[in-house]
C-alpha positions as CSV (number, residue, x, y, z in Angstrom):
1,M,-45.9,14.2,53.1
2,R,-42.9,15.0,50.6
3,R,-40.2,15.0,54.0
4,S,-41.5,11.7,55.2
5,V,-41.0,10.1,51.4
6,I,-37.5,11.3,51.1
7,L,-36.9,10.2,54.4
8,V,-38.3,6.7,54.1
9,C,-36.8,6.8,50.9
10,G,-33.2,7.5,51.8
11,F,-33.6,4.8,55.0
12,L,-34.7,1.9,52.7
13,C,-31.6,3.2,49.8
14,S,-29.2,3.0,52.5
15,A,-30.3,-0.5,54.1
16,P,-27.4,-3.5,53.6
17,T,-27.7,-5.6,50.4
18,F,-27.1,-9.1,50.1
19,G,-23.4,-9.9,49.0
20,A,-20.6,-7.3,49.1
21,P,-18.5,-7.6,46.3
22,T,-15.4,-9.4,48.3
23,A,-17.9,-11.6,49.7
24,D,-19.5,-12.5,46.7
25,R,-16.2,-13.6,44.7
26,I,-15.5,-15.7,47.9
27,R,-18.9,-17.3,47.9
28,A,-18.3,-18.1,44.3
29,A,-15.5,-19.5,44.7
30,G,-15.9,-21.7,47.9
31,S,-12.8,-20.1,48.7
32,L,-11.4,-17.2,50.9
33,R,-7.3,-16.2,50.3
34,C,-6.2,-15.3,53.7
35,G,-2.8,-14.6,54.6
36,V,-0.7,-14.9,57.7
37,V,2.6,-13.9,59.3
38,A,4.8,-17.1,59.0
39,T,7.5,-17.2,61.8
40,P,10.7,-16.9,60.0
41,E,13.7,-19.3,60.7
42,D,15.8,-16.1,60.6
43,W,14.1,-14.3,62.9
44,N,14.3,-11.0,62.3
45,K,14.1,-7.9,64.6
46,T,11.3,-5.9,62.6
47,D,8.2,-8.3,63.4
48,L,8.6,-9.2,67.2
49,H,5.4,-11.9,67.7
50,G,6.1,-15.6,68.7
51,P,4.1,-18.3,66.2
52,L,0.8,-17.2,66.3
53,A,-0.6,-18.8,62.8
54,S,-2.2,-21.7,64.0
55,L,-4.5,-19.4,65.6
56,D,-4.6,-17.1,62.6
57,I,-5.5,-19.4,60.5
58,Q,-8.9,-20.5,62.9
59,I,-9.8,-16.9,62.3
60,C,-9.1,-17.4,58.0
61,K,-11.7,-20.6,58.4
62,A,-14.1,-19.1,60.4
63,V,-14.6,-15.9,58.3
64,A,-15.0,-18.2,55.6
65,V,-17.7,-20.1,56.6
66,A,-19.3,-17.1,57.6
67,V,-19.4,-16.4,54.0
68,A,-19.4,-19.6,52.0
69,G,-20.9,-22.3,54.6
70,L,-19.2,-25.4,55.6
71,K,-17.9,-26.4,52.5
72,A,-16.0,-23.6,52.2
73,S,-12.6,-23.8,51.5
74,V,-9.2,-21.6,52.9
75,N,-6.2,-20.8,50.6
76,I,-3.1,-20.0,53.3
77,A,-0.8,-17.3,51.9
78,P,2.6,-17.5,54.0
79,F,4.3,-14.2,54.4
80,A,7.5,-13.7,56.1
81,S,6.8,-10.0,57.9
82,E,3.4,-8.1,58.7
83,L,5.0,-5.3,56.2
84,D,4.8,-8.3,53.5
85,A,1.5,-8.9,54.2
86,E,-0.1,-5.9,54.8
87,E,1.1,-5.4,51.3
88,G,0.2,-8.4,49.5
89,L,-3.4,-6.7,51.0
90,S,-3.5,-3.8,49.6
91,K,-2.2,-5.5,46.0
92,A,-5.1,-8.1,46.4
93,T,-2.9,-11.1,46.4
94,V,-5.0,-12.0,49.6
95,D,-8.8,-11.3,50.4
96,L,-7.8,-11.2,54.2
97,V,-4.9,-10.9,56.8
98,V,-4.9,-12.1,60.2
99,G,-2.0,-11.5,62.4
100,V,-0.8,-7.8,62.6
101,T,-0.6,-5.4,64.5
102,P,-2.8,-2.2,64.0
103,D,-1.1,1.0,63.1
104,A,-1.7,4.7,61.9
105,T,0.9,4.3,59.4
106,S,0.4,1.0,57.9
107,M,-3.4,2.1,57.4
108,W,-2.9,5.3,55.8
109,H,0.1,3.8,53.6
110,W,-1.4,0.8,52.6
111,N,-5.4,1.9,52.9
112,I,-6.2,-0.9,54.9
113,G,-8.3,-1.4,57.7
114,F,-8.0,-3.2,61.0
115,G,-10.6,-5.5,62.9
116,P,-10.9,-6.8,66.4
117,P,-8.0,-8.2,67.8
118,V,-7.8,-11.9,68.1
119,F,-4.6,-11.9,70.6
120,Y,-3.5,-9.6,73.1
121,D,0.2,-9.5,72.6
122,G,3.0,-7.3,74.6
123,Q,6.4,-6.8,75.7
124,G,7.4,-9.3,78.5
125,F,9.8,-11.1,81.1
126,L,10.3,-15.0,81.1
127,V,12.0,-15.0,83.9
128,R,14.5,-17.7,85.3
129,G,12.7,-19.9,87.8
130,D,15.5,-19.8,90.6
131,A,15.6,-16.4,90.5
132,D,13.0,-15.4,93.1
133,A,11.5,-12.5,91.2
134,V,7.9,-12.2,90.9
135,S,7.5,-8.8,89.6
136,I,9.5,-6.4,87.5
137,A,10.6,-4.8,90.4
138,D,12.3,-7.7,91.4
139,L,14.3,-7.5,88.6
140,A,16.5,-4.6,90.4
141,G,20.4,-5.7,89.6
142,R,19.9,-9.1,87.9
143,K,20.8,-9.4,84.2
144,V,18.2,-8.9,81.5
145,C,18.8,-10.1,78.3
146,V,16.8,-8.7,75.3
147,V,17.8,-8.4,71.5
148,E,19.7,-5.1,70.5
149,G,18.3,-3.0,68.0
150,T,15.0,-3.2,69.0
151,D,12.2,-1.5,70.3
152,N,11.7,-4.1,72.9
153,E,15.7,-2.9,74.0
154,K,14.4,0.5,73.8
155,V,11.2,0.2,76.1
156,L,13.2,-1.8,78.4
157,L,15.9,0.6,78.8
158,A,13.3,3.6,78.9
159,R,10.6,1.7,81.3
160,T,13.4,0.4,83.6
161,V,14.7,3.8,84.0
162,A,11.6,5.6,84.2
163,R,10.7,3.2,87.5
164,G,14.1,3.5,88.8
165,I,14.6,-0.3,88.7
166,A,18.2,-0.9,87.9
167,I,19.0,-3.9,86.1
168,V,21.6,-5.2,84.3
169,P,20.9,-5.0,80.8
170,L,22.9,-7.9,78.3
171,P,21.6,-7.2,74.6
172,F,22.3,-10.4,72.0
173,Q,22.8,-9.5,68.3
174,E,21.0,-12.5,67.6
175,E,17.9,-14.3,69.6
176,G,19.2,-17.8,69.3
177,E,22.2,-16.7,70.9
178,M,20.2,-14.8,73.9
179,D,17.7,-18.1,74.1
180,D,20.8,-19.9,74.9
181,G,21.9,-17.8,77.9
182,L,19.2,-18.4,79.3
183,A,19.1,-22.2,78.6
184,V,22.4,-21.9,80.0
185,R,21.7,-19.5,83.0
186,H,23.9,-16.6,81.9
187,C,20.8,-14.4,82.2
188,D,18.3,-13.9,84.5
189,A,15.6,-12.8,82.5
190,I,14.9,-12.3,78.9
191,S,12.4,-9.6,77.7
192,A,10.4,-10.0,74.4
193,Y,7.1,-10.2,73.2
194,V,5.1,-12.7,75.4
195,S,4.4,-14.8,72.4
196,R,7.7,-15.0,71.7
197,L,8.7,-15.6,75.4
198,A,6.6,-18.6,75.6
199,Q,8.5,-19.8,71.9
200,I,11.3,-19.9,74.0
201,K,10.4,-22.2,77.0
202,S,8.8,-24.6,75.0
203,A,12.5,-24.8,72.5
204,Y,14.2,-25.7,75.8
205,P,11.4,-28.0,77.8
206,K,14.2,-29.3,80.3
207,Q,16.5,-26.4,80.7
208,L,13.4,-23.6,81.5
209,A,10.9,-25.9,83.2
210,R,10.6,-23.7,86.2
211,D,10.9,-20.6,84.4
212,W,8.2,-18.4,84.0
213,I,6.5,-15.8,82.2
214,L,5.8,-12.4,84.7
215,P,2.3,-11.1,84.5
216,E,3.0,-7.7,84.0
217,L,3.3,-6.1,80.7
218,L,5.8,-3.4,79.2
219,T,3.4,-2.7,76.0
220,L,0.3,-4.4,74.8
221,S,0.8,-5.1,70.9
222,P,-2.6,-6.8,69.6
223,V,-2.4,-9.1,67.0
224,A,-5.8,-8.5,64.5
225,P,-7.6,-9.0,61.2
226,A,-6.4,-6.4,58.4
227,Y,-8.9,-5.6,54.8
228,R,-9.2,-3.3,52.2
229,R,-10.6,-0.3,52.8
230,D,-12.6,-0.4,49.7
231,D,-15.5,-3.1,50.7
232,P,-17.1,-1.9,53.8
233,T,-19.8,-4.9,54.7
234,W,-16.6,-7.2,53.8
235,A,-15.0,-5.6,56.8
236,M,-18.0,-6.1,58.7
237,I,-18.7,-9.6,58.2
238,V,-15.0,-10.2,59.5
239,D,-15.6,-8.2,62.6
240,F,-18.8,-9.9,63.7
241,T,-17.5,-13.1,62.5
242,I,-14.6,-12.6,65.8
243,H,-17.3,-10.6,67.9
244,A,-19.5,-14.2,67.5
245,L,-16.8,-16.4,68.3
246,V,-16.2,-14.5,71.8
247,Q,-19.9,-14.0,72.6
248,A,-20.2,-18.1,71.8
249,E,-17.7,-18.7,74.8
250,V,-19.5,-16.2,77.3
251,S,-22.7,-18.1,76.6
252,G,-21.1,-21.1,76.6
253,V,-21.9,-22.5,73.3
254,T,-19.4,-24.8,71.9
255,Q,-18.6,-26.8,68.9
256,A,-19.6,-29.9,70.9
257,N,-22.7,-28.4,72.1
258,V,-24.0,-25.8,69.6
259,A,-26.7,-27.9,67.8
260,A,-28.9,-28.2,71.2
261,Q,-28.0,-24.8,72.0
262,R,-30.5,-24.0,68.6
263,G,-33.6,-24.5,71.8
264,S,-32.0,-22.2,74.4
265,D,-34.7,-19.2,75.7
266,D,-31.6,-16.6,75.8
267,P,-32.4,-14.2,73.8
268,V,-28.5,-13.4,73.0
269,V,-28.1,-17.6,72.1
270,Q,-31.1,-17.6,69.8
271,R,-29.5,-13.8,67.8
272,L,-26.2,-15.2,68.1
273,L,-27.3,-18.9,66.5
274,G,-29.8,-17.2,64.0
275,V,-33.6,-17.3,65.1
276,D,-34.2,-14.4,63.1
277,W,-32.8,-12.5,60.5
278,A,-31.5,-9.0,61.3
279,T,-27.5,-9.8,61.8
280,S,-27.5,-12.0,58.5
281,R,-29.1,-9.3,56.8
282,A,-27.2,-6.6,58.3
283,L,-24.3,-8.3,57.0
284,G,-25.4,-9.6,53.8
285,L,-24.9,-13.1,54.6
286,P,-27.9,-15.2,53.0
287,A,-27.9,-18.0,56.0
288,K,-29.3,-16.6,59.1
289,D,-27.7,-19.6,61.1
290,W,-23.7,-18.5,59.9
291,A,-22.8,-17.9,63.0
292,A,-23.9,-21.8,63.9
293,Q,-22.2,-22.5,61.0
294,V,-18.9,-20.9,62.0
295,I,-19.1,-22.2,65.8
296,A,-19.8,-26.0,64.2
297,A,-16.3,-25.5,62.6
298,V,-14.2,-24.1,64.7
299,G,-15.4,-23.5,67.9
300,N,-16.0,-20.6,70.4
301,Y,-12.8,-18.3,70.7
302,G,-12.0,-20.1,74.2
303,E,-11.5,-23.1,72.4
304,I,-9.8,-22.0,69.7
305,Y,-7.3,-20.5,71.4
306,D,-6.7,-23.4,74.0
307,R,-6.1,-25.5,70.8
308,T,-3.5,-23.1,69.0
309,V,-1.7,-20.9,71.3
310,G,-3.3,-22.2,74.9
311,I,-3.2,-25.1,77.4
312,N,-3.5,-27.9,74.8
313,S,-0.6,-25.9,72.4
314,P,2.7,-26.3,73.1
315,L,3.0,-22.5,73.8
316,Q,0.4,-23.8,76.7
317,L,0.2,-19.5,77.3
318,P,-2.4,-19.1,80.0
319,R,-5.3,-17.0,79.1
320,G,-4.4,-13.2,80.3
321,L,-5.5,-10.7,78.7
322,N,-7.1,-12.8,76.1
323,A,-9.4,-13.9,79.0
324,L,-13.1,-12.9,78.1
325,W,-13.7,-9.5,79.8
326,V,-15.9,-11.3,82.7
327,N,-12.6,-13.1,84.1
328,G,-10.4,-10.5,84.0
329,G,-9.2,-10.1,80.5
330,L,-9.7,-8.0,77.1
331,M,-12.1,-9.7,75.0
332,R,-15.7,-8.6,74.5
333,P,-17.9,-9.3,71.6
334,L,-20.4,-6.4,70.4
335,P,-23.9,-7.4,70.4
336,L,-25.3,-9.8,67.5
337,Q,-28.3,-7.8,66.5
């Protein structure tokens, strides 16, 4: 009997409580302090991603609404690099950072954790439309341009040598010069992160109109949110906000139909939109329909992707690895229950 009481007490004492410290502060202020990595004009050789801030800001907004409701505001803090953003997070300048690549060194040095990826980037190739190249192997004997002194250069050389593909590497000191090199057809291809390649293509709409990004990647470099590790409930809120956005796309719940979908008989949709208190209680959120409010504010993951980096944006990036897992991509949610 005593053992049973101890077990029951242990379970009840460990049950989540409403309002972790970080969420309490945000709810009281009605605003989330969120950091994003802004693409610097003088592109550096450390942060290799292209302009993803528009997507990152939408994730910030989604998390703010999850915590503080539809009236929540977001105070965006732009950082010049991922290192600066992680340092700002560690020093509590912001509550959340979106747009950094997870790695063990950052986790250890800044005492931060990372959430699920919101974008899968990676090193690929932008190829001249008249180069008749449909795979990396077809670049043998071609002039492939890359920024010197970056991991991109090292990876390009190592991977092509390992695969026996004899490219002609042409290193550039500055990205702008490399971009011009492709525009004037001095390069047959450029190797950089896909988000950066899309930016290059959009900057030269006439010269590079027929050029395209190969589907093959040399590396995978996900972009994710980061938070301090002193508040595990806050980390859960961030994580499951992203899972909710992805699940909404899986279930066909959109910004336009979220109200009508509240009457769905699908148990997954019911749990997503707050028919019961299970998820909100586990996350310490006072509103059981928190995910429905998030979707009403920003849409599902696919809608966010399309308008920020996808077909309805200047980058026009195809979904690729950022498609749902049922469509051959890597985006998959954890159950909201």
